[in-house]
N, C-alpha and C positions, 0 to 999 in steps of 0.2 A: 911863616903863617901867623896871622894875627889872632887875637883872642876871639874876634867875631867868627872867623872861619872855623876855629876849634869848636866853639859852642854850637854853631849851626851844623857843622859836621857831626857832632855828637848826637844831636836830635835826628838828623837824617839817618845815621847808622842805626840808631835804636829803632826808629820807625820802620826802615826798609828791611832790616835783618832780623830784628827780634819781635817787635810788637805786631806790626801789620800782618805778616805771614801767619802768626798764631791766631788771628781772628778769622781766617778763611774758613768757610763751612759753618759759621756760627748759626745756630738754629734759634727759633723763637723760644723753645723750651729752655735752652741754656741761658738766653738773654734775660729771661724773666725768672729764672730759678732762684728761689729763696732758700738758701742753705740753712738758715736758722730763723727763729722768731724772737724778737721782731726783726724785720728786714726793711730797709728803704729801697725803693725801686722807682721806676716810672709807672704811672697809673693813668688810666683813662677816667676822667671825672664824669659827672652826670651830664655835662654839656657835650661830651665827646672829645674834649681837649685833653691832650697828654700833659700830665703834671709831674713834677719832680718832688719826691718826698724830702722834706728838710724841716728841721726845727732849729730855731735860734733863741737861746743857746741849745746846742745839741745835748741830749741826755748823756749821763755818765753811768755806764759806758754807752757809747753811741750804738745804734743798731748796725747789724751787718748790712752791707750794701750789695746789691745785685750787679751783674755785669752791665745791665742796662743803665743803672745809676752811675756806675763808674765810667762807662763810655760817655754818657752825657756830661759828667763832671769834667772829663778831659776836654770834650768838644766845646762845652760852654765856658766852664770856669777857667780853663787854661787858654784855649785858642780863640773862641768867638768874641768874647768881650774885649780881649786885647787887640785882635785884628780889627774889630769895629772901631775901637778907640784910636788906634795908631795908623791904620791903613783904611780909613773910612771910604766905602764905595758909594756913599750918599744915602744909604738905607737907614742910618742912625743919625741923631742930632750931632752937629759939629761941636757943640759946647759940652758934650758929655765926656766925663773922664772914664777910666776903665772900671770904676765901681758903680757907675750910674746904671740903674735897672733898665734904662732905655737901650742899653747895649745888648741886652739878652735877645736871642733869637725868639721869634714869635711862636714857633711850633717845635715840639720835640718829637722824636721818632717813636712810632708805635709798634715796630717790628724790628727784628734783628737786621734784616736787609736794609731797611730804612736807617737804622742806627749806624750801620757801617758806612753808608753813603753820607750821612750827616757828619760822622767823625772824619771821613776822608775830605769832605768839603772844607770843614773848619781847619783841619791840619794844613791843607793846601793854601788857604787864605793866610794863615799865620806864617807858614814856611815861606811862601812867595814874598810876603811883606818883609820879613827879616832878611831874606836872601837879597832883596833889592837895596839894602842899606850898605853904605860904604863904612869903613872903619871909623871915620869921624862921626857919622850919624849914630853908629852903635855905641860910641863912647860918651856922647852928649847926654845930659840929664833928660829925663822923661818930660819934665815941665808939667804944666797944668793937667795934661791927660793922665799923669801918674797919680793924681790925687795926693794922698799922704806920702807917696814915694816919689814926689816930683823931683827930688834931688838925686835919685838913683839913676843909673845909666840904663840904656836899653840892654846892654850886656848883662847887667845884674838881673833885669827882668827875664831875659832869655835863660840865664842860669837857673833861676827859680822855677820857671815853667818846665825846663828840661827835667829838673828833680821831680816835680809833680807828675809829669807825663811818665817818667820811668817808674816812679813809685806806684801810681795807680795802674799803669800798664802791667806791671808785675803781678799786682793783685788780680787783675782780669785773667791773666794766664794761669794763676793758681786756681782761681774759681773754675776755669775750664778743665783743669786737671782733676779737681775734686768732683766736678759734675760727671766726667768720664768714668771715674773710679767709684762712684756711689754704688751701693749694693747692686 
């Protein structure tokens, strides 16, 4: 078994056995629950568009983030921008690297159900893209699409995104536990 199979298998196992089953039954109340103030979340702006709370640089300490924020972070920050950059389906510019804001999805989900569908969609796009690569493609440098990480391999990117997905997925699961156990 090669390194690619190990890393993709790690993501699949985490997704299928740990994270995705824990998201079943997610309600809007949980999705938007702000366990502390300040909290970052997804919010509907005055135009009706769903926006993502974010400050650059982030305050120190950064605000607590909601399940909605963390799910969007995984869907967008881990999967969507990378799937769009490396496995472009024609919906984003071909010249954009993985940090180009044109890689961002146009719409964010305004409900837990839509958030789950959004997360599932972008996981499938990323997963199917990396699953389609052979060991040679996984080992090659990212090239211009990698921006400042052009010399890193797709394997390195997958390892990084697995860590991010596992890290933020565990936070989501903990938030669900805390929501369930609140007074």
